[in-house]
ZADRENVEX-758259 format. One record per residue (C-alpha): residue in three letters; x, y, z. Coordinates in steps of 0.1 Angstrom, whole numbers, plus 2048, in hexadecimal, padded with zeros to 3 digits. Example, Ala and Ser with C-alpha at 12.3 -4.5 7.8 and 13.67 -1.06 7.14 Angstrom:
<nodes>
+------+-----+-----+-----+
: resn :  c1 :  c2 :  c3 :
+------+-----+-----+-----+
:  ala : 87B : 7D3 : 84E :
:  ser : 889 : 7F5 : 847 :
+------+-----+-----+-----+
</nodes>
This chain:
<nodes>
+------+-----+-----+-----+
: resn :  c1 :  c2 :  c3 :
+------+-----+-----+-----+
:  unk : E6E : 370 : 882 :
:  unk : E57 : 38F : 881 :
:  unk : E71 : 3A9 : 872 :
:  unk : E54 : 3C2 : 86C :
:  unk : E5F : 3E8 : 87B :
:  unk : E53 : 3F2 : 897 :
:  unk : E56 : 418 : 8AA :
:  unk : E46 : 42E : 8C0 :
:  unk : E38 : 44C : 8AC :
:  unk : E30 : 46A : 8BE :
:  unk : E1D : 488 : 8AE :
:  unk : E17 : 4AB : 8BA :
:  unk : E0C : 4CB : 8AE :
:  unk : E10 : 4EA : 8C2 :
:  unk : DF6 : 50B : 8BA :
:  unk : E07 : 526 : 8CB :
:  unk : DFD : 54C : 8D3 :
:  unk : E01 : 562 : 8B1 :
:  unk : E1A : 576 : 8C3 :
:  unk : E36 : 558 : 8C6 :
:  unk : E57 : 55A : 8B7 :
:  unk : E62 : 536 : 8B2 :
:  unk : E85 : 528 : 8AD :
:  unk : E89 : 51C : 888 :
:  unk : E95 : 4FD : 896 :
:  unk : E6E : 4F6 : 8A4 :
:  unk : E4E : 4EA : 893 :
:  unk : E2D : 4EE : 899 :
:  unk : E26 : 4CA : 88D :
:  unk : E3D : 4B0 : 892 :
:  unk : E41 : 48B : 893 :
:  unk : E5C : 478 : 8A2 :
:  unk : E60 : 456 : 8A0 :
:  unk : E75 : 43D : 8B6 :
:  unk : E81 : 419 : 8AB :
:  unk : E75 : 3FB : 8BF :
:  unk : E87 : 3DC : 8B7 :
:  unk : E70 : 3C3 : 8A9 :
:  unk : E66 : 3A6 : 8BF :
:  unk : E68 : 386 : 8A8 :
:  unk : E54 : 366 : 8AE :
:  unk : E63 : 354 : 8C9 :
:  unk : E66 : 32E : 8C7 :
:  unk : E73 : 325 : 8EB :
:  unk : E72 : 332 : 911 :
:  unk : E97 : 338 : 90C :
:  unk : E90 : 34F : 8ED :
:  unk : E72 : 35F : 8FA :
:  unk : E87 : 36D : 91C :
:  unk : EA0 : 37E : 906 :
:  unk : E90 : 38B : 8EB :
:  unk : E77 : 395 : 905 :
:  unk : E8F : 3A8 : 918 :
:  unk : EA0 : 3B8 : 8F9 :
:  unk : E7F : 3C4 : 8EE :
:  unk : E75 : 3D1 : 90F :
:  unk : E97 : 3E5 : 910 :
:  unk : E94 : 3F0 : 8EE :
:  unk : E6E : 402 : 8F9 :
:  unk : E7B : 40E : 914 :
:  unk : E98 : 422 : 904 :
:  unk : E82 : 42E : 8E9 :
:  unk : E6C : 43B : 904 :
:  unk : E85 : 44C : 916 :
:  unk : E90 : 45A : 8F5 :
:  unk : E6D : 467 : 8ED :
:  unk : E6C : 476 : 911 :
:  unk : E8D : 48C : 90D :
:  unk : E85 : 497 : 8E7 :
:  unk : E63 : 4A0 : 8F0 :
:  unk : E72 : 4B3 : 911 :
:  unk : E8A : 4C5 : 8FF :
:  unk : E70 : 4D2 : 8E1 :
:  unk : E51 : 4D8 : 8FB :
:  unk : E6A : 4EC : 90F :
:  unk : E76 : 503 : 8F3 :
:  unk : E4E : 50A : 8E9 :
:  unk : E4B : 514 : 90E :
:  unk : E67 : 52D : 910 :
:  unk : E5E : 539 : 8EB :
:  unk : E3B : 53D : 8F4 :
:  unk : E47 : 550 : 919 :
:  unk : E2A : 562 : 92A :
:  unk : E10 : 563 : 90B :
:  unk : DFB : 548 : 91B :
:  unk : DFC : 553 : 93E :
:  unk : DDA : 561 : 940 :
:  unk : DCA : 546 : 92F :
:  unk : DCD : 52F : 94E :
:  unk : DB4 : 537 : 96A :
:  unk : DC6 : 53B : 98B :
:  unk : DBB : 527 : 9AA :
:  unk : DC1 : 534 : 9CD :
:  unk : DCA : 51A : 9E8 :
:  unk : DB6 : 521 : A04 :
:  unk : DCC : 51A : A2A :
:  unk : DBB : 501 : A3B :
:  unk : DBE : 511 : A60 :
:  unk : DA8 : 4F7 : A72 :
:  unk : DC4 : 4DE : A73 :
:  unk : DDA : 4FC : A87 :
:  unk : DBA : 4FF : A9F :
:  unk : DBA : 4DC : AA6 :
:  unk : DDD : 4D8 : AAD :
:  unk : DD9 : 4F6 : ACA :
:  unk : DBB : 4E6 : AD8 :
:  unk : DCF : 4C3 : AE1 :
:  unk : DE4 : 4D8 : AFA :
+------+-----+-----+-----+
</nodes>
């Protein structure tokens, strides 16, 4: 049986604007590890189906935990940064397509 430890690892580094006052609970550079049960060497088809189900269930759970944890932390960072990043993004206006309205009017 393969007993090597398996995990989902997520690393990120945030570089907020200098004016950002981040809560002490947030770190600019973070690594999270989410365990995944190891997939053993499988000998029979029955073992394979059962162990694969356990493995993929464990993997799905780890991915869900990672999404939740990152979502919480990145939302906290977004709130800490506030409006300081608004000027960096280019605004793009959406053009209104009047052609569709003209075609509808000509069908009457």
